[in-house]
N, C-alpha and C positions, 0 to 999 in steps of 0.2 A: 504494500500500500504506500503510494507516494504521490507527490504533486497535488493538484487541486482535488482530484477524486478522493485522495486520502484525507485531506482537510475536511471535505464535505461529509465524509463518513464519520469522522470523529466529532465534528460539530453537531451532526444529527443525534449522536448518542448523548452529547451534553444537553442539547435542547430537550430531549426526552426526559432527562432527569431534572431539568430546571424550568418548570412550567411558567414561572414569572419572568424568565429571561436570564441572559448571561452577559458577562463582559470578559474579554480576554485581551490584555495588552501584551503583545509578544516581543521579546527581546528588547526591553526598555533600556535605552542608553541615553544619558544626558537628559533624562526626564521624558524622552520621546520614544514611543514604541515603533518597532519596525512595521508592525501592522496592528490594527485594532479591529476586533470582531465583537459585535454585541447585538443583542436582541431585546434589550430593556425597552420599556414603553417609550415611544418617541417624545411624549410630554416630559417624562423624567429626564431624558437625555438633554432636551432643550433647557430645562431648568438647571440641571447640573452644570451644563456648559456656561450658561449665562451668568451664573453665580460664582464661577471659578472654583468649584468644589474640589477639583482634582488635587489642588495643592493643600487642601484642608481635610481630605477624606481619611478617616481613621482606618478604613479598609485598605486603602493604598499604602498608608504609613505602615500598617501591619505587614503588608506584602513585602515591603522593603526591609523591615526589621526582623522578620522571622523566616524560618525555613520549613515550617510545617503548616498543614491546613488547619483552619479553625472556623468554628461557627461564628457568625457575626456577634451573637449574644455573648461569646466568650472573649471577645477582643478587649484587652485592658488598656485602651488608649482613649483619652478624653475626646469627646465629640461636642465641643462648645457651640458649634454652629447647628447642631441638631440634624445633621445630614441623614443619619440612619432613621430618625423619627420621620423626617420628610419623605425619605424613600418608601417607608411603609405606607404612606398615603397613596402611593402609586402602585401598590400591590407587592412591593418588595419587603415583605414582613420578616421572613426568615432567609438566612443566607449562609454561604460558606466562601471563604477566601482561600485560594491555593497559590502559594508562591513556589516558583520553580527556577532553578538555574543560579549562576553566580550573579553577584550584584552588578557587575559590569555588563550583563546581558540578562536581566531578570524578566521572567514572564510572570504575570499576575493574572490569575483567573478568579472570577467571582460569579457565583450562581445564586439564584433566588427562587423562592416559592412563597405563596401567600397563606398556606393552610397549616403547616407544621414545620418543626425542625427537621433537618436532614439527619438520617440515621448514619451510624458509623460505617455501615457497609456502603451506603450511597457516597459518602465522602471519599472512601477508598477508591471507588470506581471513577468518580469525578477527578480525583487527583491523578489517577492513571491517564485519563483522557487529556488533562492539561499538560502532563508531561509529554504525551505523544505529540500534541500541537507544538510544544517547545522544540522537540526533536525534528519534526517535519519542516519547520520553518527556520531551522538553523541557518544563519547567513553563510554564504559560500566563503571559503578561505581565499578563493581567487576566481576571476573570470578568465576566459581565454584571451589571448592577445587580440584576436580578431574582434571579439565582443567589446573589449576595452577601447580599441581604436574607433569602432563605430560610435560608441557612447561619447568618446572624446570629441569627435568631429561635430556631433550634434550639440554637445555642451558648448562648443565654440561658436555656435550659431549657424553652422552649415545646414542647408536644406538637404533633403534626402538625395536628390538627383546630383547635386554638387559633391556631396560626400562620397557617393558611389563612384562618381567619375574619378575623384582623386585616389580612391582605393582600387580603381580599375576593375570594379565588379558591377554587376547589375543592381538596379535599385531594389529588386526583389530580394537579392542576396543580402543587401545591407539591411533591409527590413527583417529578414530572417535572423540576422545577428542581433539586432535590437530586441526582437521578440525573445530570443534565447536568454539574453541578459535580463530582461524584465522578469522572465519566469524564475531564473535563479535568485533574483533579488525580491521576489514576491511583490513586484511593483505593477500598478495598473497602467501607468503611463511611462513614456521614455524619460520625461522630466523627473518623475519620482525615482526611476531607476538611477538616473545620474546623481541625484541627491543622496540616495542610499549608498551608492558606490563610493561617494566622497566620505560619507559618514563612517563607513567601515574601512576606510583607508585603502580601497581598491583602485581608486581613480585619482 
């Protein structure tokens, strides 16, 4: 199981266990995740973002400070902004946070439900799935020289046709290299791939 199909399969398992939604920030470096996946209610995501809760969230703080999964109700970090109480009004009453990986590339998963606490068995399964997501999206140690060169030309402002001409390849071949780079970096766009390549010291 690898690539997008692997991600979709694991996310499907997490969604089944988290009826109120989930959030996964993958390979967080310098406070920015490589990728964010979430199914929390849109209204809560909007409120959370508008109020800048990410920097104040006890769940995120716990994810960076601990290495084991914990129920939200067991988190021993002050919540002066009442973020967890507010989350409950959107149906996120009970939850679990799962931290995975080294601090320099930490993945934090958080799942929720509205009816009851998660069981120990469910937490074990969820933890396994978050670990799989962390492994499946591990940033590449390197890109091929062809992929790097293609990204570099586009980063310098070259259009596809011009970049392909300079490389003495077809435009479709250039696009294939860019697509391969995007897939390795789990980027949706070439611009995002360029930024991630820079962030990970590949470009």
